[in-house]
C-alpha positions as CSV (number, residue, x, y, z in Angstrom):
1,M,-143.2,-67.6,-35.1
2,G,-140.6,-66.4,-37.6
3,S,-137.5,-66.8,-39.6
4,F,-134.4,-64.7,-39.4
5,P,-131.3,-64.6,-41.6
6,T,-128.9,-63.5,-38.9
7,A,-128.4,-64.5,-35.2
8,D,-129.0,-61.0,-33.7
9,F,-132.8,-61.1,-33.9
10,D,-135.1,-59.8,-31.1
11,L,-137.9,-61.9,-29.7
12,N,-140.8,-60.5,-27.7
13,P,-141.6,-61.7,-25.1
14,Q,-138.2,-62.7,-24.0
15,L,-138.3,-66.5,-23.2
16,P,-135.6,-69.2,-22.8
17,E,-134.3,-70.5,-26.1
18,I,-133.6,-74.2,-26.9
19,A,-131.5,-74.6,-30.1
20,F,-131.5,-77.6,-32.4
21,I,-128.3,-77.9,-34.3
22,G,-126.8,-80.5,-36.6
23,R,-125.3,-81.3,-39.9
24,S,-127.5,-81.0,-43.0
25,N,-129.6,-84.1,-43.5
26,V,-129.4,-85.2,-39.9
27,G,-133.1,-85.2,-39.4
28,K,-133.6,-81.9,-37.5
29,S,-136.9,-81.0,-39.0
30,A,-138.4,-84.4,-38.4
31,L,-137.2,-84.5,-34.8
32,I,-138.6,-81.0,-34.2
33,N,-142.0,-82.1,-35.6
34,A,-142.0,-85.2,-33.5
35,T,-141.0,-83.3,-30.4
36,L,-143.6,-80.7,-30.8
37,Q,-146.2,-83.3,-32.0
38,R,-146.8,-81.4,-35.2
39,K,-146.6,-83.2,-38.6
40,S,-145.4,-80.4,-40.8
41,L,-144.4,-77.5,-38.6
42,A,-140.7,-77.7,-39.6
43,R,-140.3,-78.3,-43.4
44,I,-138.8,-81.7,-44.2
45,S,-137.0,-82.0,-47.5
46,K,-135.3,-84.9,-49.3
47,S,-132.3,-82.6,-50.2
48,P,-130.0,-81.4,-47.5
49,G,-129.5,-77.8,-46.5
50,K,-133.1,-76.5,-46.8
51,T,-133.0,-74.7,-43.4
52,R,-131.2,-71.5,-44.3
53,T,-132.5,-69.2,-41.6
54,C,-133.0,-69.3,-37.8
55,N,-136.5,-70.6,-37.6
56,I,-138.2,-69.8,-34.4
57,Y,-141.1,-71.7,-32.8
58,R,-142.8,-70.4,-29.7
59,V,-143.8,-73.4,-27.6
60,D,-146.8,-73.1,-25.1
61,G,-145.8,-69.5,-24.4
62,R,-143.0,-70.8,-22.3
63,Y,-139.9,-71.1,-24.5
64,Y,-138.6,-70.8,-28.1
65,L,-137.4,-73.8,-30.0
66,V,-134.8,-72.5,-32.5
67,D,-134.0,-74.5,-35.6
68,L,-130.6,-73.3,-36.9
69,P,-129.2,-73.8,-40.4
70,G,-127.5,-77.1,-40.9
71,Y,-123.8,-77.2,-41.3
72,G,-121.6,-79.3,-43.5
73,F,-122.9,-80.8,-46.7
74,A,-125.7,-78.9,-48.5
75,R,-126.3,-78.1,-52.2
76,V,-125.2,-74.5,-51.9
77,S,-122.0,-72.6,-52.6
78,K,-119.0,-72.6,-50.2
79,K,-119.8,-69.0,-49.5
80,E,-123.3,-69.8,-48.5
81,R,-122.1,-72.7,-46.3
82,A,-119.7,-70.3,-44.6
83,A,-122.5,-67.8,-44.0
84,F,-124.6,-70.5,-42.4
85,R,-121.7,-71.5,-40.2
86,K,-121.2,-67.9,-39.2
87,V,-124.8,-67.5,-38.1
88,L,-124.6,-70.7,-36.1
89,E,-121.4,-69.7,-34.3
90,Q,-122.7,-66.2,-33.6
91,Y,-126.0,-67.7,-32.2
92,L,-124.2,-70.2,-30.0
93,T,-121.7,-67.7,-28.6
94,N,-123.8,-64.5,-28.3
95,R,-127.5,-65.4,-27.5
96,R,-128.2,-64.4,-23.9
97,A,-131.5,-66.3,-23.7
98,L,-130.0,-69.6,-25.0
99,A,-130.8,-72.1,-22.3
100,A,-129.5,-75.3,-23.9
101,V,-128.5,-76.9,-27.2
102,V,-129.8,-80.2,-28.6
103,W,-127.0,-81.4,-30.9
104,L,-128.2,-83.9,-33.5
105,L,-125.8,-86.6,-34.8
106,D,-126.8,-89.3,-37.3
107,I,-126.2,-92.8,-35.9
108,R,-125.2,-94.1,-39.3
109,H,-122.2,-91.8,-39.6
110,D,-119.0,-91.1,-37.6
111,P,-118.8,-87.4,-36.6
112,S,-117.4,-85.3,-39.5
113,Q,-114.8,-82.6,-39.2
114,D,-117.7,-80.1,-39.2
115,D,-119.3,-81.9,-36.3
116,L,-116.0,-81.9,-34.4
117,A,-115.6,-78.2,-35.0
118,I,-119.1,-77.5,-33.7
119,G,-118.3,-79.7,-30.7
120,Q,-115.3,-77.5,-29.9
121,I,-117.5,-74.4,-30.1
122,L,-120.0,-76.0,-27.7
123,A,-117.2,-77.0,-25.3
124,D,-116.1,-73.4,-25.2
125,T,-119.5,-72.2,-24.1
126,D,-121.1,-72.8,-20.7
127,L,-124.2,-74.2,-22.2
128,P,-125.9,-77.5,-21.4
129,V,-125.7,-79.8,-24.4
130,L,-127.8,-82.8,-25.1
131,V,-126.7,-85.1,-27.9
132,A,-129.7,-86.6,-29.8
133,V,-128.4,-89.5,-31.8
134,T,-130.9,-89.6,-34.7
135,K,-132.3,-92.2,-37.1
136,S,-131.8,-95.2,-34.8
137,D,-134.4,-97.0,-36.8
138,K,-132.0,-97.1,-39.8
139,V,-129.5,-99.5,-38.1
140,R,-130.0,-103.0,-36.7
141,R,-130.9,-103.1,-33.0
142,G,-127.7,-105.0,-32.1
143,E,-125.6,-102.2,-33.5
144,I,-127.2,-99.2,-31.8
145,Q,-125.2,-99.2,-28.5
146,S,-121.9,-99.7,-30.2
147,R,-122.6,-96.9,-32.7
148,V,-123.7,-94.5,-29.9
149,Q,-120.6,-95.4,-27.9
150,A,-118.4,-94.7,-30.9
151,I,-120.0,-91.4,-31.6
152,L,-119.8,-90.3,-28.0
153,E,-116.1,-91.2,-27.9
154,W,-115.4,-89.2,-31.0
155,I,-117.0,-86.1,-29.6
156,G,-115.9,-86.6,-26.0
157,M,-119.3,-86.7,-24.3
158,V,-120.8,-89.3,-21.9
159,E,-124.0,-91.3,-22.1
160,D,-125.7,-89.1,-19.5
161,Q,-125.6,-86.3,-22.2
162,C,-127.2,-88.5,-24.9
163,L,-130.6,-89.7,-26.1
164,I,-131.1,-92.2,-28.8
165,T,-133.9,-91.0,-31.1
166,S,-136.0,-92.0,-34.1
167,S,-138.6,-89.5,-35.4
168,E,-140.2,-92.3,-37.4
169,K,-140.6,-94.7,-34.5
170,K,-141.0,-92.0,-31.9
171,Q,-138.1,-93.4,-29.9
172,G,-136.6,-91.1,-27.3
173,I,-139.2,-88.3,-28.0
174,E,-140.8,-88.2,-24.6
175,D,-137.3,-88.3,-23.0
176,L,-136.3,-85.4,-25.2
177,R,-139.4,-83.4,-24.1
178,E,-138.5,-84.1,-20.5
179,S,-134.9,-82.9,-21.1
180,I,-136.1,-79.7,-22.6
181,E,-138.3,-79.2,-19.6
182,S,-135.3,-79.6,-17.3
183,F,-133.3,-77.1,-19.3
184,L,-136.1,-74.5,-18.7
185,V,-135.6,-74.6,-15.0
186,T,-131.9,-73.9,-15.4
187,P,-131.1,-70.2,-15.6
188,S,-130.0,-69.0,-19.1
189,R,-126.9,-66.9,-19.7
190,T,-127.7,-63.3,-18.7
């Protein structure tokens, strides 16, 4: 639908917004493509930090999926990273139509300081948050549960707020779609 460099964009018609957020290189674009059943809607890149704007996708005329710039590591200057972070914070705290946040965390890595800072911002909002633990196909099956538990402990969330996903293997994708549907029946911040 469009890309916007700041968080104060206007969308018409006004519909609920579901935001996808996560550290650079967490697999946001791949998960968005899998969720929306489109191979190349969101651009996938080998180098982190390619999402530099708020990318808006209108889904079935019912809601907007908002792909926000990744935070943390990216091959950009500190000033640009700070600008991405500011857009993210403004979006999370000021968007009235924001119905829920899907927060992506990579199963292979403990949450970073950036992840923990974003977690605090999310805790300070009244938004429903679903943690999508990504790239489950990149670890051995026997390690998945312990890695997920460790991540949830780090960020102070419970299993009911978490989905284990793999864009490559399509694991958790249908559950993610169902979760998004449930967020749409919950009133947004008005």
